[in-house]
Structure formats: C-alpha cells, structure tokens
KEKE-3310 file (N, C-alpha, C; in steps of 0.2 Angstrom, whole numbers, plus 5000, padded with zeros to 4 digits):
npx = (4594:4607:4614:4616:4625:4636:4640:4643:4654:4662:4665:4673:4685:4689:4693:4703:4715:4714:4722:4733:4753:4761:4774:4792:4802:4817:4828:4844:4859:4878:4885:4872:4869:4878:4879:4866:4864:4874:4868:4858:4862:4852:4850:4848:4858:4855:4857:4854:4858:4862:4870:4883:4885:4886:4897:4908:4910:4904:4896:4903:4894:4885:4867:4862:4850:4844:4834:4831:4826:4814:4797:4803:4810:4802:4797:4810:4813:4801:4804:4808:4812:4799:4799:4811:4825:4830:4844:4847:4851:4861:4867:4867:4856:4842:4838:4838:4828:4817:4816:4815:4798:4794:4796:4788:4776:4774:4774:4785:4793:4803:4815:4829:4835:4850:4856:4864:4870:4883:4890:4893:4897:4910:4917:4923:4922:4920:4928)
npy = (4954:4948:4958:4965:4955:4958:4970:4968:4959:4969:4981:4972:4968:4981:4987:4979:4985:4998:4997:5002:5004:4992:4991:4985:4978:4972:4958:4960:4950:4956:4954:4952:4967:4975:4973:4975:4989:4995:4991:5002:5016:5027:5026:5028:5030:5027:5028:5024:5023:5031:5049:5048:5034:5033:5044:5037:5028:5025:5017:5022:5036:5038:5044:5050:5049:5047:5033:5033:5044:5048:5056:5064:5054:5052:5064:5070:5058:5061:5068:5065:5057:5046:5037:5032:5020:5012:5011:5002:5002:4999:4997:4983:4979:4978:4989:4995:4988:4988:5002:5001:4996:5008:5014:5009:5009:5023:5023:5024:5015:5005:4997:4992:4980:4978:4965:4961:4971:4987:4979:4968:4972:4971:4977:4995:5007:5023:5034)
npz = (5182:5179:5175:5186:5192:5183:5189:5203:5199:5193:5202:5210:5203:5200:5211:5217:5210:5215:5228:5237:5232:5235:5247:5242:5250:5253:5262:5262:5260:5262:5248:5239:5242:5237:5225:5222:5225:5214:5202:5203:5202:5206:5218:5236:5247:5267:5284:5298:5311:5329:5328:5333:5332:5315:5315:5318:5308:5292:5278:5263:5254:5263:5271:5284:5295:5311:5319:5329:5333:5332:5330:5323:5315:5306:5300:5293:5285:5278:5269:5259:5241:5236:5227:5223:5225:5244:5252:5266:5282:5298:5313:5316:5309:5313:5317:5306:5298:5305:5300:5287:5288:5291:5283:5271:5277:5274:5261:5253:5237:5237:5247:5252:5265:5275:5280:5295:5296:5297:5306:5301:5290:5277:5267:5262:5272:5277:5290)
capx = (4599:4612:4618:4617:4631:4642:4641:4648:4663:4665:4668:4676:4690:4690:4696:4710:4717:4712:4725:4740:4757:4766:4783:4796:4808:4821:4833:4852:4866:4884:4887:4865:4868:4884:4874:4857:4868:4877:4860:4851:4863:4850:4847:4850:4861:4852:4861:4850:4860:4864:4873:4889:4886:4887:4904:4911:4912:4899:4896:4901:4892:4878:4864:4862:4844:4843:4828:4829:4823:4804:4795:4810:4815:4798:4798:4816:4811:4796:4807:4814:4808:4799:4800:4819:4827:4834:4848:4845:4856:4861:4873:4865:4851:4835:4833:4835:4822:4811:4815:4810:4793:4790:4796:4784:4769:4774:4774:4792:4790:4807:4819:4834:4838:4858:4857:4869:4872:4888:4895:4896:4902:4917:4918:4924:4919:4922:4929)
capy = (4950:4948:4968:4967:4952:4960:4975:4966:4958:4976:4982:4969:4968:4989:4987:4978:4990:5004:4995:5007:5000:4990:4993:4978:4979:4964:4960:4959:4951:4963:4953:4957:4975:4979:4970:4977:4995:4996:4990:5008:5023:5034:5025:5031:5023:5026:5025:5026:5024:5037:5052:5044:5030:5036:5049:5033:5026:5024:5015:5027:5038:5037:5049:5049:5049:5042:5030:5034:5053:5046:5058:5069:5052:5051:5071:5070:5054:5060:5075:5060:5057:5040:5033:5029:5015:5015:5005:5006:5001:5000:4993:4975:4974:4976:4997:4998:4984:4994:5008:5000:4993:5013:5017:5005:5012:5028:5025:5022:5009:5001:4997:4988:4982:4978:4960:4959:4980:4986:4973:4960:4973:4971:4984:5001:5013:5028:5034)
capz = (5190:5175:5176:5195:5194:5181:5192:5209:5198:5190:5207:5215:5201:5200:5218:5218:5206:5217:5233:5239:5231:5241:5247:5242:5256:5254:5267:5257:5262:5258:5240:5236:5244:5231:5216:5218:5224:5206:5198:5205:5202:5209:5226:5240:5256:5271:5290:5302:5317:5329:5325:5338:5329:5311:5316:5322:5303:5291:5272:5257:5252:5266:5273:5290:5299:5316:5319:5336:5333:5334:5325:5319:5310:5301:5298:5289:5279:5272:5264:5253:5235:5238:5222:5223:5229:5248:5255:5271:5287:5304:5316:5317:5304:5315:5316:5297:5296:5307:5298:5280:5287:5293:5276:5267:5279:5272:5256:5250:5235:5236:5252:5254:5270:5273:5285:5299:5298:5297:5308:5298:5282:5274:5261:5264:5280:5280:5296)
cpx = (4605:4618:4621:4626:4639:4643:4644:4653:4666:4669:4672:4682:4694:4695:4701:4717:4719:4719:4731:4747:4759:4772:4786:4803:4810:4826:4838:4855:4873:4881:4879:4867:4871:4882:4871:4861:4869:4872:4856:4858:4861:4848:4852:4852:4858:4854:4856:4850:4861:4869:4883:4890:4889:4895:4909:4914:4906:4901:4896:4894:4883:4874:4863:4855:4843:4834:4825:4824:4814:4801:4799:4813:4809:4798:4803:4816:4806:4797:4808:4810:4808:4799:4806:4819:4831:4838:4847:4849:4859:4868:4872:4860:4844:4834:4833:4831:4815:4810:4812:4803:4791:4790:4791:4777:4770:4773:4781:4790:4795:4813:4823:4835:4845:4858:4861:4871:4878:4893:4897:4898:4907:4918:4920:4919:4924:4924:4931)
cpy = (4949:4954:4969:4963:4956:4965:4972:4965:4965:4980:4977:4969:4976:4990:4985:4983:4997:5002:5003:5002:4998:4989:4985:4979:4970:4965:4957:4954:4955:4961:4954:4963:4979:4977:4974:4988:4999:4997:4997:5012:5029:5032:5027:5028:5029:5022:5028:5025:5032:5042:5049:5039:5031:5039:5042:5027:5023:5021:5021:5029:5040:5043:5046:5054:5045:5039:5034:5041:5053:5052:5063:5064:5053:5059:5071:5064:5057:5068:5071:5059:5048:5035:5030:5026:5015:5010:5007:5000:5003:4998:4985:4971:4977:4984:4998:4992:4986:5001:5007:4998:5000:5017:5015:5008:5018:5031:5026:5016:5005:5001:4993:4985:4977:4972:4958:4968:4979:4983:4970:4963:4971:4974:4991:5005:5018:5030:5043)
cpz = (5188:5174:5183:5194:5192:5184:5197:5203:5195:5195:5211:5210:5202:5206:5220:5215:5210:5225:5231:5235:5234:5240:5246:5246:5256:5260:5261:5262:5258:5250:5239:5236:5237:5225:5216:5219:5218:5200:5199:5206:5205:5216:5228:5247:5263:5280:5295:5310:5322:5325:5329:5334:5322:5312:5318:5315:5300:5283:5266:5255:5258:5268:5280:5293:5303:5317:5325:5338:5333:5328:5321:5312:5303:5298:5291:5282:5274:5267:5258:5246:5236:5233:5221:5227:5236:5248:5262:5278:5293:5307:5316:5313:5307:5317:5309:5294:5296:5304:5290:5282:5288:5286:5271:5270:5276:5265:5249:5245:5235:5245:5252:5263:5270:5280:5290:5299:5295:5304:5305:5290:5279:5270:5264:5268:5279:5287:5298)
residu = (MET:ARG:GLY:PHE:ILE:TRP:LEU:ILE:ILE:PHE:PHE:MET:THR:SER:CYS:THR:TYR:LEU:ARG:PRO:LYS:GLN:ASN:SER:MET:SER:ASN:LEU:THR:GLN:ASN:GLU:TRP:VAL:GLU:GLN:LEU:ALA:ALA:HIS:PRO:GLN:ALA:VAL:VAL:LEU:ASP:VAL:ARG:THR:GLU:GLU:GLU:PHE:GLU:SER:GLY:TYR:ILE:PRO:ASN:ALA:GLN:ASN:ILE:ASP:LEU:ARG:MET:GLY:PRO:GLY:PHE:ILE:GLU:ALA:ILE:GLU:SER:LEU:GLU:LYS:GLU:LYS:PRO:TYR:PHE:VAL:TYR:CYS:ARG:SER:GLY:ALA:ARG:SER:ALA:GLN:ALA:CYS:GLN:LEU:MET:SER:GLN:LEU:GLY:PHE:THR:THR:THR:TYR:ASN:LEU:MET:GLY:GLY:ILE:LEU:GLU:TRP:GLU:GLY:GLU:VAL:ILE:GLU)
# end
C-alpha cells in the first residue's frame, strides 16, 4: 500500500513538469514598452494592423502581419521564432491583445502588448 501511495505522488508531481510552457504576455504602457524593448535586443516589434494602417505610420523596426488575415496570420506567425520576445501593437491595443493570446496558444513564450496602441504612442513613427 505504501508503494502505491508513493507511485501516485510521483505520478502527480511528474505531471506538473509536463505542462506546456505558459506564455508570459504583459500589457505595457509606452514607458514600460520602451524600457523592456531596450532590455531585449533580440526582440521583434510586430504591428498587427492592416497594410494600409501600417503604411500610414509605424513604430521603427516593426514587422507588419495583419491579424485580420485569419489563417494567413497564423501561417505567417508560425514561421517566426517562438522563443524570441515579441512586442505587439495595433491601433488601440485590442487587436494586439488578441494577437498575443493567439501567439500564446501557438507556443510563443513572451509577448508584450502595447496598451493604447499607436494612437497613444508618443515615440518615433516612420511615415
């Protein structure tokens, strides 16, 4: 009986180590975004707005992948390195929050959502 109890305890504790790695998605203010981006030189800035929105102005070094492409968005982000930190933004912060959630489900380990999106961005914008 004692061996059986130890077997159950071993099984239960080993299952906690088999859980998939959870995404650490954070909503960041502009100041936090700038600080975190500077701390992660290998980071990717991802703009999930439409191509037309992107062309009207974007944060420097941003890569544009439109969330509204649906399956095309999933296909495009699946080609990205999942271990890198991703700084994601959109117009107001809603689509980028959705993108971060989706990226989490697809196994991306670290995503940062810009609260307020580019509408509240006071930093440099490439036009």
